[in-house]
C-alpha positions in Angstrom: -0.2 0.0 -0.1 3.0 2.3 0.7 4.3 1.9 -2.9 0.8 3.1 -4.1 0.9 6.1 -2.1 4.7 7.2 -3.0 3.6 6.9 -6.8 1.0 9.1 -6.1 2.9 11.3 -4.3 5.6 11.0 -7.0 2.9 11.7 -9.7 2.0 15.1 -7.7 6.1 16.3 -8.2 7.6 14.9 -4.5 10.9 14.0 -5.3 11.5 12.2 -2.2 8.6 10.1 -2.6 10.2 9.1 -6.3 13.5 8.6 -4.4 12.1 6.4 -2.1 10.6 4.2 -4.5 13.8 3.8 -6.6 15.8 2.9 -3.3 13.2 0.5 -2.5 14.5 -1.6 -5.6 18.1 0.0 -5.7 19.9 -3.4 -6.2 17.6 -4.9 -9.0 18.2 -1.6 -10.7 22.0 -1.7 -10.0 22.2 -5.3 -11.4 20.2 -4.7 -14.3 22.1 -1.8 -15.2 25.5 -3.6 -14.6 24.7 -6.3 -17.0 24.4 -3.6 -19.7 27.1 -1.4 -18.6 29.7 -3.8 -17.2 31.2 -1.1 -14.7 29.7 0.6 -11.6 30.3 3.9 -13.1 28.4 3.7 -16.1 25.7 1.4 -14.5 25.2 4.7 -11.6 24.8 6.8 -14.5 22.2 5.1 -16.1 20.3 4.8 -12.9 20.7 8.5 -12.6 19.4 9.2 -16.2 16.8 6.8 -15.4 15.6 8.7 -12.3 15.5 11.9 -14.5 13.4 10.4 -17.2 11.0 8.8 -14.6 10.7 12.4 -12.8 9.9 14.3 -16.1 7.2 11.3 -17.5 5.9 9.6 -14.2 2.3 11.7 -15.0 2.3 9.5 -18.1 2.2 6.4 -16.0 -1.6 5.0 -16.4 -1.2 1.5 -14.4 0.5 2.5 -11.1 1.1 -1.4 -10.3 3.6 -1.3 -13.9 5.9 1.1 -12.1 8.8 -1.0 -11.6 8.5 -2.9 -14.9 8.0 0.5 -16.6 11.2 2.0 -14.5 13.3 -1.3 -15.7 12.1 -0.5 -19.4 13.5 3.0 -19.1 16.7 1.9 -17.4 17.5 -0.6 -20.2 16.6 2.2 -22.5 19.1 4.4 -21.0 21.9 1.8 -20.7 21.3 1.4 -24.5 21.4 5.0 -25.0 24.6 5.5 -23.3 26.3 2.4 -24.9 25.3 4.1 -28.5 26.4 7.5 -27.4 29.6 6.3 -26.3 30.0 3.5 -28.7 31.1 1.4 -26.1 31.8 -1.7 -27.9 34.5 -3.3 -26.1 35.6 -7.2 -26.6 33.6 -9.1 -23.5 37.2 -10.7 -22.9 38.5 -7.5 -22.0 35.8 -6.7 -19.3 36.1 -7.0 -15.7 33.2 -8.7 -14.0 32.1 -7.8 -10.5 29.5 -10.1 -8.8 27.9 -11.5 -11.9 28.7 -15.0 -11.9 28.6 -15.8 -8.2 28.0 -19.4 -9.2 31.7 -19.6 -10.8 34.5 -19.7 -8.2 37.0 -20.4 -10.8 38.1 -17.1 -12.7 38.9 -19.1 -15.6 35.2 -20.5 -15.8 34.0 -16.8 -16.3 36.3 -16.2 -18.9 35.1 -19.1 -20.7 31.6 -18.6 -20.1 31.9 -15.0 -21.3 34.0 -16.2 -24.4 31.2 -18.3 -25.6 28.5 -15.7 -25.1 30.3 -13.2 -26.7 29.4 -15.3 -29.7 25.9 -14.8 -29.6 24.1 -12.0 -31.0 23.2 -9.1 -29.0 19.9 -10.1 -28.6 20.4 -13.6 -27.6 23.1 -12.6 -25.0 20.6 -9.8 -23.7 17.9 -12.6 -23.1 20.4 -15.2 -21.5 22.0 -12.5 -19.1 18.6 -11.3 -17.9 17.1 -14.9 -17.2 20.2 -16.4 -15.8 22.3 -13.4 -14.3 19.7 -11.5 -12.8 16.8 -14.3 -12.4 14.1 -12.7 -14.2 11.1 -14.6 -15.4 10.0 -14.5 -19.0 7.1 -12.1 -18.3 9.6 -9.8 -16.7 11.9 -9.9 -19.3 9.0 -9.3 -22.3 7.9 -6.0 -20.0 11.3 -4.9 -19.7 12.4 -5.3 -23.3 8.6 -4.7 -24.5 8.6 -7.9 -26.6 5.8 -10.6 -26.6 6.6 -13.5 -24.0 6.9 -16.0 -26.9 9.7 -13.9 -28.4 11.5 -14.1 -25.2 11.0 -17.7 -25.1 12.1 -18.3 -28.6 15.3 -16.3 -28.3 16.1 -18.1 -25.1 15.3 -21.3 -26.8 17.7 -20.0 -30.0 20.5 -18.6 -27.8 20.6 -21.5 -25.5 20.7 -23.9 -28.5 23.7 -22.0 -30.2 25.6 -21.6 -26.9 25.3 -25.3 -26.3 26.6 -25.9 -29.9 29.5 -23.7 -29.5 30.2 -25.3 -25.9 30.5 -28.7 -27.8 26.8 -29.4 -26.9 26.9 -33.2 -28.1 28.6 -33.5 -24.6 26.3 -31.6 -22.0 23.4 -32.8 -20.6 20.0 -30.9 -20.7 
């Protein structure tokens, strides 16, 4: 109930209410931005851009229950915009990951995984990262990327099949 009140206050121009809404999900926002930006400074810049955009456009939000999916879509678009502006196309092998792969204790495993992921198309990498690095469900991924759930599942299926093939899939278990 408090979230709905904060959204109402934010729609009426209350900056503090908007910041409280963002701070309530700050870790989720950071993880999402980090998956795209690959470093802390750029991830924080994207979050800052998202906050400004939300503040300027929150009056356009029709369904208050959709605030967090709406804001995450804005964050993804902010990340993509920054990447386009900076033309930050950096080989994934050169990126130092921080906390994205908690499941891997061995640094070589992280490098191997990034090598194989980098061979996939950006749209397949994006779906796999959102699903497995951030543990988002298909519906949430679809809302964030503004694509149908069927498209999410299709991209996931194709991406995982290509990943499995490139890793020597005939030897891997499903």
